[in-house]
C-alpha positions in Angstrom: 0.0 0.0 0.0 1.2 3.5 -0.8 0.1 7.1 -0.4 1.7 10.0 -2.2 0.8 13.6 -1.4 3.0 16.5 -2.6 6.5 15.3 -1.8 5.4 12.8 0.9 5.3 9.1 0.3 3.9 6.7 2.9 4.6 3.0 2.3 3.5 0.0 4.3 4.8 -3.5 4.3 8.3 -2.9 2.9 10.6 -5.9 2.8 14.0 -5.6 4.5 15.6 -5.3 1.1 13.3 -2.4 0.2 14.0 -0.7 3.5 17.7 -0.9 3.0 17.3 0.3 -0.6 15.3 3.4 0.5 18.0 4.3 3.0 20.8 3.9 0.3 18.7 5.9 -2.2 18.8 9.0 0.1 22.5 8.6 0.8 22.6 7.0 4.3 26.1 5.8 5.2 26.3 2.0 4.8 27.2 1.8 8.5 24.0 3.7 9.3 22.0 1.4 7.1 23.3 -1.6 9.1 22.6 0.1 12.5 19.1 1.2 11.6 17.7 -1.6 9.4 16.1 -3.6 12.3 14.5 -0.4 13.6 12.5 -0.1 10.3 11.3 -3.8 10.2 8.0 -3.9 11.9 6.2 -7.0 12.9 2.7 -8.0 14.1 2.7 -11.2 16.1 -0.3 -13.2 17.5 0.3 -15.5 20.5 -2.3 -18.0 21.5 -3.1 -20.2 24.6 -1.7 -17.8 27.2 -2.5 -17.9 30.9 -3.6 -14.7 32.5 -0.1 -14.2 34.1 1.7 -14.8 30.8 -0.5 -12.3 29.0 0.0 -9.7 31.7 3.8 -10.1 31.7 4.0 -10.0 27.9 2.0 -6.8 27.9 4.3 -5.2 30.5 7.5 -6.3 28.8 6.5 -5.1 25.4 5.5 -1.7 26.7 8.9 -1.5 28.5 10.5 -1.7 25.1 8.3 1.0 23.5 6.4 -1.6 21.6 2.7 -2.6 22.0 0.8 -5.6 23.1 -3.0 -5.8 22.8 -4.5 -8.2 25.3 -8.1 -8.9 26.5 -9.6 -6.3 28.7 -9.7 -8.8 31.6 -5.9 -8.8 31.7 -5.6 -5.0 31.6 -8.2 -4.5 34.3 -6.8 -7.3 36.5 -10.2 -9.0 36.5 -10.2 -12.4 38.3 -8.3 -15.0 36.4 -10.6 -17.8 35.2 -9.3 -21.3 35.7 -8.9 -23.2 32.4 -9.4 -20.0 30.3 -6.7 -19.0 27.8 -5.9 -15.6 26.4 -4.3 -14.2 23.3 -1.9 -11.4 22.7 -1.4 -9.3 19.6 2.1 -7.8 19.6 3.4 -4.9 17.4 7.0 -3.9 17.4 10.2 -3.5 15.4 12.6 -6.4 15.0 14.9 -4.7 17.5 12.2 -4.4 20.1 11.3 -8.1 19.7 15.0 -9.1 19.8 15.2 -7.2 23.2 11.9 -8.7 24.4 12.8 -12.3 23.8 15.8 -12.6 26.3 13.8 -10.8 28.9 10.9 -13.1 28.4 13.3 -16.1 28.7 14.0 -14.9 32.3 10.4 -14.9 33.4 8.5 -17.6 35.2 5.2 -19.3 34.3 6.4 -21.0 31.2 7.3 -17.8 29.4 10.8 -19.1 28.4 9.1 -21.7 26.2 7.0 -19.0 24.5 10.1 -16.9 24.0 11.9 -19.8 22.3 8.9 -20.3 20.0 8.8 -16.6 19.2 12.5 -16.6 18.4 12.1 -19.6 16.1 9.1 -18.0 14.4 10.9 -14.7 13.8 14.0 -16.5 12.4 11.8 -18.6 10.1 9.9 -15.5 8.9 13.1 -13.6 8.2 14.8 -16.5 6.5 17.6 -16.7 9.2 16.6 -20.3 10.1 18.5 -23.1 8.6 16.2 -25.9 9.8 12.5 -25.7 8.9 10.1 -28.1 10.6 6.4 -28.0 10.6 4.3 -29.6 13.4 0.8 -30.6 12.4 -1.4 -32.7 14.7 1.6 -34.1 16.6 3.4 -35.1 13.4 6.7 -33.3 12.4 7.5 -32.6 8.8 11.1 -31.6 8.0 11.0 -29.0 5.2 
């Protein structure tokens, strides 16, 4: 998607290559491109099957990095946790924010280290940094 109005261009969904290209086009020093690249990559992440505590900690840790995490209103208002109920979180942040969030999440209790590991794997898969692709469907693993 793109919007152009009198010398202003707004673009959404640029690939990392396009982001680097835009910076090079305006004459950013190559060292600056390397430093800033992950600040321009923006991700939206959905996490399922969270406990109340997990969702609350994820919200706090994302906000601490200047990113965002949308969670159900029960989590934000500290309503009573319902036994057996699971929550979702919808995260929004740069690659750099997520890369800072993951190690912090690994230090947290309540099973958050496992969620952090899954998030790290998912980000690496998405960005092409992963060298080993496996798909788990109904308990069966497929090596891609």
